[in-house]
C-alpha positions as CSV (number, residue, x, y, z in Angstrom):
1,D,9.6,-12.9,3.5
2,D,5.8,-13.2,3.1
3,N,5.4,-9.5,4.0
4,C,7.4,-8.3,1.0
5,Y,6.6,-8.2,-2.8
6,F,9.7,-7.5,-4.9
7,Y,9.7,-6.6,-8.6
8,M,12.5,-6.2,-11.0
9,I,11.7,-4.4,-14.4
10,L,14.0,-5.4,-17.2
11,I,14.6,-3.5,-20.7
12,D,16.0,-6.0,-23.4
13,S,16.9,-8.3,-20.5
14,K,18.9,-5.6,-18.7
15,P,17.7,-4.6,-15.1
16,M,16.2,-1.2,-15.3
17,G,14.7,-0.8,-11.9
18,Q,13.3,-2.6,-8.9
19,I,10.1,-1.9,-6.8
20,R,9.5,-3.2,-3.3
21,F,6.3,-3.3,-1.3
22,D,6.8,-3.9,2.3
23,L,3.6,-5.0,4.2
24,L,2.6,-4.4,7.9
25,E,-1.1,-5.1,9.0
26,G,-2.6,-4.5,5.6
27,I,-0.5,-1.3,4.6
28,A,2.1,-1.4,2.1
29,M,4.9,0.8,1.8
30,I,6.4,1.2,-1.6
31,S,10.1,2.0,-2.4
32,Y,12.0,1.9,-5.8
33,S,15.0,2.8,-7.4
34,I,16.1,3.0,-11.3
35,S,19.4,2.2,-12.6
36,K,21.9,5.1,-13.2
37,N,21.7,4.1,-16.9
38,F,18.0,4.7,-17.1
39,R,17.4,7.7,-14.9
40,G,15.9,11.0,-16.4
41,Q,14.3,9.0,-19.3
42,G,10.9,9.0,-18.2
43,Y,10.7,5.3,-17.0
44,G,9.7,6.0,-13.4
45,N,5.9,6.7,-14.0
46,E,5.2,3.5,-16.0
47,M,7.5,1.3,-13.9
48,L,5.5,2.2,-10.9
49,R,2.3,2.0,-12.5
50,V,2.8,-1.6,-13.8
51,A,4.3,-2.7,-10.5
52,I,1.3,-1.2,-8.4
53,N,-1.2,-3.3,-10.9
54,Q,0.6,-6.2,-10.6
55,F,0.9,-5.9,-6.6
56,N,-2.9,-5.1,-6.5
57,G,-3.8,-8.4,-8.3
58,E,-1.4,-10.4,-6.0
59,C,-2.0,-8.9,-2.6
60,L,-5.7,-8.8,-2.0
61,Y,-5.6,-7.9,1.6
62,C,-3.8,-4.6,1.3
63,R,-5.7,-1.6,2.2
64,N,-3.5,1.3,1.5
65,I,-0.1,2.0,-0.2
66,Y,2.2,4.7,1.1
67,A,5.3,6.2,-0.1
68,K,8.0,8.1,1.9
69,V,9.8,10.6,-0.2
70,K,12.7,12.9,0.8
71,S,11.2,16.5,0.7
72,E,13.8,17.6,-2.0
73,N,13.3,14.7,-4.4
74,N,11.3,16.5,-7.0
75,A,11.2,13.8,-9.5
76,S,9.7,11.2,-7.1
77,T,7.1,13.7,-6.0
78,K,6.1,14.3,-9.6
79,I,5.9,10.5,-10.2
80,F,3.7,9.5,-7.2
81,N,1.5,12.7,-7.9
82,N,1.0,11.6,-11.5
83,L,-0.1,8.0,-10.3
84,G,-2.8,9.5,-8.0
85,F,-0.7,9.7,-4.6
86,S,-1.6,12.6,-2.5
87,L,0.5,14.0,0.6
88,D,-0.7,12.4,3.7
89,K,1.6,14.1,6.3
90,K,5.1,14.9,7.2
91,Y,6.9,11.8,7.8
92,D,10.1,13.3,9.7
93,D,12.5,16.2,9.3
94,S,13.6,15.2,5.7
95,S,10.7,13.1,4.3
96,L,7.1,13.5,3.4
97,L,4.5,10.5,3.5
98,Y,2.2,10.1,0.6
99,I,-0.8,7.8,0.2
100,L,-2.6,6.4,-3.0
101,D,-5.9,7.7,-3.4
102,N,-8.6,5.4,-4.4
103,Y,-6.8,2.2,-3.6
């Protein structure tokens, strides 16, 4: 799909996580997951930072990056805040929408 950028992150040739950017009219929605074996070890911040930088170099027409985060997902909220995302608005009853500042 030309509107999807998908990245796999490997550690010692083992899949550690994946990041996906879905595009619609110049706006990207980022989603990610980390393998159970690597959760809680501090990889999320670096994994997403590397993927955002890679995506930025490959998708020259993207204007904004958004992330939908479940309200109770404190780990993802912390990661996105650390990466410069800020709360944009409530997405639905259980999720919040974050936008990457200065993208």
